[in-house]
C-alpha positions in Angstrom: -17.6 11.4 3.9 -18.0 9.0 6.9 -15.3 6.7 8.4 -15.8 3.3 9.9 -14.1 1.7 12.9 -12.6 -1.8 13.1 -15.1 -2.7 15.8 -18.1 -1.8 13.6 -16.7 -3.7 10.7 -15.9 -6.8 12.7 -19.4 -6.7 14.2 -20.7 -6.9 10.6 -18.4 -9.7 9.8 -19.6 -11.7 12.8 -23.2 -11.4 11.6 -22.1 -12.7 8.2 -20.3 -15.6 9.8 -23.3 -16.4 12.2 -21.2 -15.6 15.2 -22.4 -13.7 18.3 -21.7 -10.0 17.5 -19.4 -8.4 20.1 -17.2 -6.2 17.9 -14.8 -9.0 17.1 -13.8 -9.7 20.7 -14.7 -13.5 20.6 -15.7 -16.2 18.1 -17.6 -18.8 20.1 -17.8 -21.3 17.2 -14.1 -21.9 17.6 -13.6 -21.8 13.8 -11.5 -18.7 14.1 -9.7 -16.8 16.9 -10.1 -13.1 17.6 -6.4 -12.5 17.1 -6.5 -14.4 13.8 -9.4 -12.4 12.5 -7.8 -9.1 13.6 -4.5 -10.0 11.8 -6.4 -10.9 8.6 -8.3 -7.6 8.9 -5.0 -5.7 8.9 -3.8 -7.7 5.9 -7.1 -7.1 4.0 -6.8 -3.4 4.5 -3.2 -3.3 3.3 -4.0 -5.4 0.2 -7.0 -3.2 -0.7 -5.0 0.0 -0.4 -2.1 -1.4 -2.4 -4.4 -2.7 -5.1 -6.4 0.5 -5.5 -4.0 3.2 -4.4 -6.8 5.0 -2.7 -4.4 6.2 0.0 -1.3 7.9 -1.4 1.3 10.0 0.3 3.4 12.7 -1.2 6.7 14.1 -0.1 9.8 16.0 -1.5 13.4 16.3 -0.6 16.6 17.8 -2.0 19.3 15.6 -3.6 22.9 16.8 -4.1 24.8 16.6 -7.3 26.0 13.1 -8.2 23.8 11.7 -5.4 22.8 8.3 -7.0 21.6 6.2 -4.1 19.2 7.6 -1.5 18.2 5.8 1.7 14.5 6.6 1.7 13.9 5.5 5.3 16.6 7.9 6.6 14.6 10.9 5.3 12.2 12.3 7.9 8.6 11.6 7.2 9.4 8.7 4.8 10.0 5.9 7.4 6.6 4.3 6.6 6.8 4.0 2.8 5.4 0.7 1.6 5.7 1.2 -2.2 6.9 4.1 -4.3 4.5 4.6 -7.2 5.9 7.8 -8.9 9.2 9.7 -8.9 9.6 13.2 -10.3 12.8 15.2 -10.5 12.8 19.0 -10.4 16.0 20.7 -11.7 17.5 23.7 -10.1 15.7 25.9 -12.7 12.3 24.5 -11.6 11.5 22.2 -14.5 9.6 19.0 -13.5 10.6 15.6 -15.1 8.8 12.4 -14.3 11.4 9.6 -14.0 10.2 6.2 -15.3 10.8 3.1 -13.3 13.0 0.2 -14.3 15.0 -2.5 -12.5 18.7 -3.2 -12.1 18.5 -6.1 -14.6 17.1 -3.8 -17.3 19.6 -1.0 -16.4 22.6 -3.3 -16.6 21.6 -4.7 -20.0 20.3 -1.5 -21.5 23.0 0.9 -20.2 25.9 -1.2 -18.8 28.0 1.8 -17.7 25.2 3.6 -15.9 26.8 3.4 -12.5 29.7 5.6 -13.6 27.7 8.0 -15.8 25.9 11.2 -15.1 23.1 13.2 -16.7 21.4 16.6 -16.1 18.2 14.6 -15.4 18.1 10.9 -14.5 16.7 8.7 -17.2 15.2 6.2 -14.9 15.0 5.0 -11.3 14.7 1.8 -9.4 13.9 0.9 -5.8 15.6 -1.8 -3.8 13.9 -3.6 -1.0 16.7 -4.9 1.3 17.4 -4.0 4.9 16.6 -0.4 3.8 14.5 1.0 0.9 16.9 2.6 -1.5 16.0 4.9 -4.4 18.6 4.6 -7.2 18.9 7.1 -10.1 20.1 5.8 -13.5 22.4 7.6 -14.1 23.2 10.1 -11.3 22.2 13.8 -11.7 24.9 16.3 -12.4 23.3 19.1 -10.4 21.4 19.5 -7.2 17.7 19.0 -7.6 14.4 18.2 -5.8 12.7 14.8 -5.8 9.0 14.4 -5.4 7.7 11.0 -4.4 4.2 9.6 -4.5 4.0 6.5 -2.4 1.7 4.1 -0.6 2.1 4.6 3.1 2.1 2.0 5.8 -1.3 2.0 7.5 -1.8 2.2 11.3 -2.3 -1.3 12.8 -5.9 -1.9 13.7 -6.2 -3.4 17.2 -9.7 -2.5 18.5 -8.1 -0.1 21.1 -10.1 2.8 22.5 -13.4 1.1 21.7 -12.5 0.9 18.0 -9.9 2.4 15.6 -10.9 4.2 12.4 -9.9 2.5 9.2 -7.6 4.7 7.1 -10.1 5.2 4.3 -13.6 6.6 3.7 -16.4 4.1 4.6 -17.3 3.8 0.9 -14.2 1.7 0.4 -14.4 -0.4 3.5 -16.6 -3.0 1.7 -13.5 -4.0 -0.2 -11.7 -4.7 3.1 -14.7 -6.6 4.5 -15.1 -8.8 1.4 -11.4 -9.7 1.4 -11.5 -10.5 5.1 -14.5 -12.8 4.6 -12.9 -14.5 1.5 -9.8 -15.3 3.6 -11.7 -16.5 6.6 -14.1 -18.7 4.6 -11.2 -20.0 2.5 -9.3 -21.2 5.5 -8.6 -25.0 5.3 -10.5 -27.0 7.9 -14.0 -27.0 9.4 -14.4 -23.3 8.6 -13.8 -23.7 4.8 -16.7 -22.8 2.5 -15.3 -22.8 -1.0 -18.4 -21.4 -2.7 -18.9 -18.5 -0.3 -15.2 -17.8 -0.3 -15.2 -17.5 -4.1 -18.2 -15.2 -4.0 -16.5 -13.0 -1.4 -13.3 -12.9 -3.5 -15.3 -11.8 -6.5 -17.0 -9.1 -4.6 -13.6 -8.0 -3.4 -12.3 -7.8 -7.0 -15.4 -5.7 -7.9 -14.5 -3.3 -5.1 -10.9 -3.1 -6.3 -12.2 -2.2 -9.8 -14.5 0.4 -8.4 -11.7 1.8 -6.2 -9.4 2.1 -9.2 -12.0 3.8 -11.3 -12.9 6.3 -8.6 -9.2 7.1 -8.0 -8.5 7.5 -11.8 -11.6 9.7 -12.1 -10.2 12.1 -9.4 -6.8 12.4 -10.9 
């Protein structure tokens, strides 16, 4: 399983855009800037990982009885959680329970008194995205337990340092990142815009999203 650096990928993109290949350092045509392309590369990587879930982190922590609201970012190792995709609750006797997701609107209308209730195992959970990422149990557990989280992590920022940084995924998936980057660059309003090529690249990106999802589901 090989891995690709940002410098190699940007070199390929420059060939596709008929720019002088120099690992993304310059874009002599003036249609794009190096900083702009690098920023769009980071966005494309994040979008592809979020769409396919090819990179998933896992962590666990203990919650006390009646602990209903947990500040995720205050827990060591969970400072870089982008999106929580699965929550499981393990009771003190070792039984696993997957806790389905909901939102506060659904909780308030489906179980109006949930904030003052308790249960041996939470019936649902929701996640708030304010100044902090907060995990809320609906309702609060009556006993101490262990929470297992599966989440999408924040990826390292690619910046071409040290002669090229490795993308946080096997090279088999980097085509998805490349197609999304090209779709964005060619769809940019102005002299660089090429609607037909941008649409083609976006379709190729969607094909890679489908492939990534199928590969992930096949490995679960």
